[in-house]
Every structure is written in structure tokens, then in C-alpha cells.
N, C-alpha and C positions, 0 to 999 in steps of 0.2 A: 567615657566612664566604663569601667569593666562591670560585668555582672555582679561580682563579689562586692564591689563598691556600691552598686545601686541597691543592693539588699542590706548591707551591714553599715555603711557610712551614713548614719542618720542620727536623729536626736534621741533615739531610744538607748539609754545606757545599758551596758552589759552587766549582768550580775557577777560574772567571773571574767577575767581578762582572757583574750585569745592566748593560746599556748606560746605563741611567738612573742607576746607582750608581757609575759609574767616577769616580775621583778621580786627582789627580796621583800619588798614592802607588802607584796601580795601573799606571802607565806605566813601561815598562822603560827602562834606561839604555843598552841596546843592542838593535838590531833588525835583521832581515834586510831588505835593500833591493830594491825592484822599480822600477828606473829606467824611466820611460816618457816619451817625447818628446811634448810637446803634449798631455798628459793631466793633468787636474786632478781631484783629490779634495779636497773641502772638508769641514770638520767638519759632521756630520749629512747629508752627501751620500751617495749610493749609487753605486758604480762596478762595473758588470759587466765581468768579464774572462774571456777564453778563454786558458787557460794550457796551453801545449803544449811549450815549450822545456824540455829536461830540467832545467836548473839551477833554473828557476822552478817546475817540478813539485816538485822537492826542497824549495824554499822553502815552497810550500803545505803539503806533507807535515809539514815541521817546525813550521810555524805551527799547524796543526791539532793537533799533539801537544802544544802548549804553550799560550800565551796567545791564540792565534789572531790575532796582530797582525803586520802587514806595513807597512814604510815605503815609501810611494809618493813618489817624488821625480823631478824633471825633470833630465836631463842637459843640458849645454850643446850647441849645434849641432843638426844634423838627425838625429843618431843613426845615420847611415849609415856612420860610420867603422868599420874593421875593428879590433876590440879586440885581436886577436892581434898586430896590427902597431903599433897606437898605444898600447896599454895601456888600462886602465879609463877611461871617459869621465869628465871632471870633472862635478861635480853642482852644482846650485844650493844655497844655504845653507839653505833651508827646504822641508820636505816635510810630509806628513801621515801620521799613523798610521791605518791602516785595519784594522778587525776583520772577519774572515770571518764573515758572518752568514747565508750560505747557500752550499752548494757541491754539485756533482754530479760524481761520478767516472765517466768513460766507460770502455768496455771496453778501450780502448787505453792506459789509464793517465793520460790528460790530464784536466784539470779545467775545469769552468765555475763560477766563483765570483762572489760579490757581496761587495764590501768596503764597510762603512759607516764613514765618516770619524768619528774619535774626537777628535783634537786635532792641531794642527800641532806641529812640532818643528823645532829648529835642529840641523842636521847639523854635528857637531863634527869627527870624523875617522874614517877607515876603521879597522876592527878585524880585518881579514883576511877570508878566504873560508871558507865552509862548504859542502861539497857543490856547489861551483861558483858559488854566489851570493854577492854582496857583503854584508858586515855593517858596521854603523857604530855609533859612540857618538853618542848624541843627547841633547838637553836640551829638554824640553817646558815648563819652569817658566814661561817668558814667556808662555805661551798657556793659562793656567788658565782664562781667560774662555771658551775654546772648549767647556769642559765644562758651562757653564751660561750661554750667551750670550743676552743680552737681545734682544728684537726691535729693528729698526732705527728710528732717528728717522724721522719722516715724510719721504718723498721724492716727487718728481714722477713718480708711476707712469704717468700718461697720457703724459708726454713719453717715458719710457723705452720704453713699449710701442710708440709710434709710431716711435721710432728703431730698435727691434728688427725691426718689420715691414719697414722700408727695408733694414736690414742683410741680412735673409734673402732679400728679393726680389732684391736686387743679385746675390746668390750662387745664385739659383735653387733655394733649399732649401725643401722642403715642411715645414710645421710644423703640429701639431695645436693650433690657437690656443685651442680650447675648454678644453684641458687647462691651458695656460699661464694663461688668464684666470682659472681657478678657484684658482690657487695664492695662498696668503697671502704677504704681503710678504717675510717671512723665508725661506719656502721658494722664492720667486721668486729671491732673491738667492743661493741655493745652487744652484739648477738652471741658471740662465742662464749663469753663468761656466763651468760644466762642459760645456754643450752647444754653446756658441758656438765656432767654429773659429778662435779667435785664435792667433797665433804664440806660441811658448813664452815669450818675455819678457813679453808682455801677460798670458798666463795666470799667470805668476809674480807680476806686479804685483797681480793679483786675489787670489791666495793670500796675499800678504804684507800686504794692507790690514788695518790693526789691528782694525777692527770692522765689523759689517754696514753701518753707516752709511758708513764709509770705502769699503767695497766698492761700495756703490751709486754713490758719486761716481766711482770709478775705472771702473766699468762704463759709466756714462753717457758719460764722456769717450772711452772706446774706441769705443763705438757712434757717437758724433758724429765722431770722427776718421776712421772707416771710411766715412763718407757723403761721396762726391765732390760731391754737390749743395750742400753747405754752403759758404758764402762765408767764407773765413778773415779777410778784411780788409774795409775800407770800400769802397763802390762808387767806381769811378774816374769 
């Protein structure tokens, strides 16, 4: 018997399933929302967050007391509107359920947390506020594949990495290439969309790509479109 089995295979039921054991039946029909402009959480990705606004501190507290799930979703626009004047910002139709897999509470009551992406969901409708944060009815049934996603079909990794180097160089961004080079193809297609500073609509297109293979195609297209050195048409 392994050490893990000795500690965890007993008669004490878990309050939440292990990440590897999550099924559609474990996903809620309603969840608290954390709207984040230009921020992408993909299934199996990890998103560190510094949580200090009182309503989102409350969201984290409630999530920790329950299934530890938070709905990460992008609002339209740049997020700079005053919600007291304009009302709640409209949201995109697809977000990601993230589970709190690590957290640290500071002396001032704020949190540093890490969300691990579980599954995408379709945002159906608002279901009111709780302690200042928004809640919504959701449906994850169309994204069952996120819970056991297969590796992508072969793609031109050399082309993608060359495009990525150009993309970062044009923006003066430093990257630890030795870390990126070591990533497996599926991990690469999770990490790159999350770290590249694409605008919100492009981030959303990456999120809504049906499979990892589709995501690879969208990512390559976005990298190519961002390269001003490419000639879009035939030479004159």
C-alpha cells in the first residue's frame, strides 16, 4: 500500500472530490462569479490571484466553506466603468470553473489564492448577489471533455515557437524560454493563451475553441496576426 493510499483510502468521505475524480455531476448549477478583464483561466491551468476587494474576499470565504469553486469570466469592455452608475457589467457567455487549490490569508484579511481550472461553463443568467458578489446559473454539460481532455493532434510546434518569440520581442517582454521549451504540447496550449497579453475578445476566442487542437489553430492565427512583418497579400 502506498503512502497516499494509507492516508486517503479510508472510511472518511471527502467533502469535495479529488481533482482527478471530478465529474459533471460534481459541478454546481449556480456559482459565485469573479469577473476579470483580460484574464483567462483554462481547464487544468493555474491562475494566481491577489484578492483584496471586500466582495471578492467574501466570495473566497464562501467558496472555501463549500465546494471551493469560483466562476472566472470576462466582462465586456475594459472594466473601467463605474458599476454604481452603469450597473453590473455585461459578461461573455463562457467562463471557467476554478477550484481553490491553495490559499494564504494575510493578517489584514485579504487572500492570495491559486485557482485550478476544472471545466468551462455557459453563463445562463444572473441569480442575484450574495455578500456583494454576483452569482449566476451556469451549465457545464457542453464541456464534459474538459474533465478528460485528450492531447492535441500534432501541430507545427516549431512554427508556433518562432511566432511566439517574435510576439514577445515586439512587446519587449522577457520570457524564460527554457521553461516553455520543456512543456509538453498539451501544457503549452494551456500556458501560452493564459500568459500572452491578448485583448479580451482574443482571449475569449481561445477559451471557446472546442478542443486543444482547435485552440492551437486559434493561437497560431493570433500570433501571426500580431506580427506586422508578415505580408498579408501577394507582392506588388
